[in-house]
N, C-alpha and C positions, 0 to 999 in steps of 0.2 A: 281143222282139228285133226291131230294125230290119232291113228287108230289104235295106238298103244296107250292105256291109261297112264296118267301121270303118277307119281309116288305120293303126292300130296294135293289135296284140294283145299284151297283157301276159300273160306265162306265169309262173304262180305255183304250183309244186307245194308242198305242205306236209305235215307229219307232226307231231302232237302239239306244235303251236306256239302253243298258247292263251296263253302268257305274253307273247309279242311281237306276235302277229298283228293285234290291233286297232290298235296304232300304225303297223304296216306299211300296213294298208289306208287308214287315214286319210292317210297320205303319198302313196299313189297316188291317191286320190280329189281330193287337192288340186292335182293337176297343172294348170299353166296351159294345157297342151295337152289338150283334152277329148275329141277325136274317137277314143277307144280303147275297147276292151273288155278286161276282165280275166277271163282262163281261169283259175280257181282249182281245182287238182286235189288231192283229199284222198286222200293215200296211206296210207289205213287208219287214220286217227287214233283214239285211244281217249279222248281228252281233249275239251274243248269247242270245238276249232277249227273244226269244220263249222258248229257254230251261231253262231260269231262271223261267219263268212262269209255265212250266211243273213241274219243281222241287217243287215249292210251291204248285201246285195243287196235287201233289202225297201225300202231308201232309194235305191238306185242301180241302174237297170236295165242298166248297163254290165257288171254283175258276173254271171258265170256259175259255178256250182259243179258240178263233176264229182266223182263218187265210184266210181270203177272197182275200189276195193279196194286191198289191199297190192300195189304192184308194185315198190317200191324207187325211189330218186330218179331213176334213168335212165327207168325205165318210166313214171313220173308226168310226167317232163318230155316224153317222146316223145307221151304221151296229150294233154297240153296243146298241143303242136306240131301234131298232127293235128287237134285240134278248133278251132284258130285260123282266123278268118275273114279276117284282114288280110294284106296282102302283106309288111308289116313286123312283126317280133316283137321284144319286149323281155323279157329275162329279169329275174326278181326273186326274192329269197328271202324267207321269212316272218318273218325276224328283222332285216332291214335297212330302211333308210328312203331314199325317194327325195327328192332336193331338188325344190322345186317346178317348177323349169324342166327337169328331166331329159329327159322325153319330147320337149318342144319343141326343145331345143337339139340332141339327137342326131338327131332326125327332120330338122331343117334341114340338119345336116351330110350325112346320107345323101342328101338331095334335091340339094344342091349339088354332090356328087361321086358320080355314078352308078357310077363304077368301083368304089367301095367295097362290099365285101360285108358288113361289119360294122363297128361303132363302139362304143367303150366311153367311159369317162370317168375322170378322176382320182377318187380316193376318200379318205375320211377314215375312221380306225379310232375306235371307241368302245366301251365306256367306257374312259377312260384307265387305270384301275386293273387292267384285264384284259390289257393289251397287254405282251407280252414284249419284251425288248430286241431281239432279232434281227428281229422283226417290223416295227419302226420302219424299219430298213434296207430291208427288202424293199418297204415301201410307198413309201419314198423313191425307190427304183429303179423300181418300177412306175409311179409318178406321172410319172417322167421319160420313160417310153416313151410318146410322144404321136403322133409322125408315123408315116406309112406305113413309112418306112425304119427308124425306131427299132424299130418292132415286128417287122418282118422280120428285122432284124439281130440282135435281142436275144432272139428267140423260144426259142432253146435254152438260155437262162439259167433262166427260170422262166416260170410264167404271166404274160404281159404285160398282160392285161386281166382285171380282177376279173369273175368270171362273172356276179354279179348286176347289173353295170353293162352287160352286153352288149345291143346292138341290132342286129338282122341281117335280111337279106332272106331271107324265109322259103323261098323256091323253091330258093335255093342250098343252104341246110342240108339241106332234104328231098332234093335231088338227091344229096348225101353220105350219105344213109341216116339222117339224123337222129343223135341221140346214140348213141355205142356203150356197151354194157355190158361190163365186164371188170374185171380186176384192175389197173386205172389210173385216174387222174382223169379222169372224162369231159369236164370243161370244158377242161382242157389238150389232151386229145386231140382235142376239136372245133377248137381254134385251130390245132393242128398240121395237121390235115387240110385246113383251109381254106388255110392257107399252102402246103402242099404241092400242092394243086390249082391254085395260082397266083392265089389271090384275095387282095386287099389289104385292110387293116384300119387304122383310125386312132382317135383319141380327141378328144373335146371337151376342151380343156385348162382345164377347170374341175372343181371337186369337186361332183359331181352324186349321188353315193351315199355314204351314211353306212353303213359296213360294220361290222356288230357282231361283236365278238370275245368268246369265251366258251370256258372248258375243255371244255364238252360239245358243241361244235360238231362236225358230222359230219367235217369236215376234220381235226379233232384226234384223232378216236377210231377212224375207219375205216382199215384197212390200205391201201385203194385210194388213199389220200391221203398215204402215208408217203414219206419221202424216197427209199426204195429204188423205190417204184413210180413216182414222178416220173423217177428216173434211168433206169429201164429203158425208159419210154416215150419220153423225149427222144432216147435213143440209137437206138431203133427208127427214129425219123424222120430223125435225123442221119445215120444209116448210108445212107439213100436220098437225101440231099441231093446234087444234080448237081455241086456245087462240090467234093465229095470223090471225084468220079469223072472230074475234068477232066484227070488225068495228072499234075498238079503234085505233087511230094514233099510230105509231110506233117510238120510239126514240132508238138510239143505243149509247151506251157508248164506247168511244175509237175512236179517229179520227186520230190515227197514222197510218202510212203506212201499217204495219204488220196486225193491227186490221182491217183497211179497207179492205185489201185483203181477210181476212177470212169472213168478213161480206158480201163481194160481191158475194160469193157462194150463200147466201140466197137471195140477191137483184135480182140475175139471175132468181130467180123463179117469179119475178114480184113485189116483195114488194118495197115500197119506204118510208124511213123514213121521218119524218117531222123535225127531229133535229138529229144532232150528238152531243154527250156530251163529253167534255174533260176538263182537269184541266190545260192544257198547255197554258199559256197566249198567246203564239205565234200562236196558232191555233184558239183560240176564236175569232169570229168576221169574220173568213173566211168562205168559203163555200166549200163543197164537192159535186161535181155534181149538183151544184145549191142549195144544202140543207145547211142551216146555222149550224155553230159550236157554241154551247152555253156552258157556265159553268154549273156544277152541279146544282146550285141554280135555274136555269131555270125549273127544274122538280118540284119544290115546287109550285104547281099550282092546282087549283080546277079540271080542266079537264085533269086528269092524263093520259099521254100516256101509252101504254105498252112498258116496257123497256127491251131491251136484251143488256147485258153487255159482250162485247167480250174481255175485259182487263183480261189478264192472268199473269201479272207481280206478283212476289212473294209478298204475303200480300195484293195486291191491291183488290182482290175479297172481302175480309172481310171488308176492309174500305169501298168499294162502297156499299155493303150490308147494313152495318151500317148507312151510309148517306141516303140511300133509306128508311130504317125503320124509321129514324127520320123524314122524309118528308111524312110518312104515307103510304108507299108502303109496300105490303106484298108479301113475296116470293111466287111464284107459281101463285099468283092472278094477281099481278101487274108487276112482273119482273121475268126474268130468267137469269141465268149465262150460258154462252156458251163457250166452250173450243176452 
């Protein structure tokens, strides 16, 4: 191992990933940016994963294998973070593939914009036959979140940066305590904590990660990545957002049952809207917990409330955003979309 620290540490926790790990490692080793180390942490695998890493390490001195035993994904990630020697860290999962220029282009963006704490990239899902219909829409939305403003203003919708595409300044993440373990998605939690701490993030507007979809993926099987866990976590951070404590009245778009259920998580923190907004004529004129339901035109007023839109129907977000802009509302300042 060189006495001079590398410029980038690639952090790769893995568990029983023998089926995909060889291909992943080849994609990392083929990077156009070569001044990196790979910190591969075996989270107690019982298959041939560790031997696959050893075989690559025999040919490539940049690869280090750590075997601390079974810790879980967060513990393994924090072990990799602690062992890293570079000031810049790049996340990677053991079943995904890096485009050859991923490290180079992301590092270039971080160097060009020192105010950024982290960067991601656009992603491509594969294989096509494993992709469910709704996930295509999520990736379309995520790939459209590119600028610092996009990511900051859309962060309460969903995870705006694919975790294995993330590159970040290691000292900033360590100052936040690393990754947190709990009944929530640790990757979304990290981005929300970076945002809450005032850090900015952006993306290279190119597909630099090929994100593998499979029914056995941890995000499909572990309750920490369920819709309910995401909703609880985003609400915890949304409830602390300064924009909701500015004294402006609050209006909520979406008076349907499912929308109200999601919004109720926020109202449990003590918030009370002055209006519910809906387009359904059967709901307009009714009241939800004593608060009237109004049509969207009600928002065209001089004393603008702060608007949270909980509507998630396909295409509805874009329509609502366009209507709000026509009425003089500015995203981030006057309204936010919530997943």
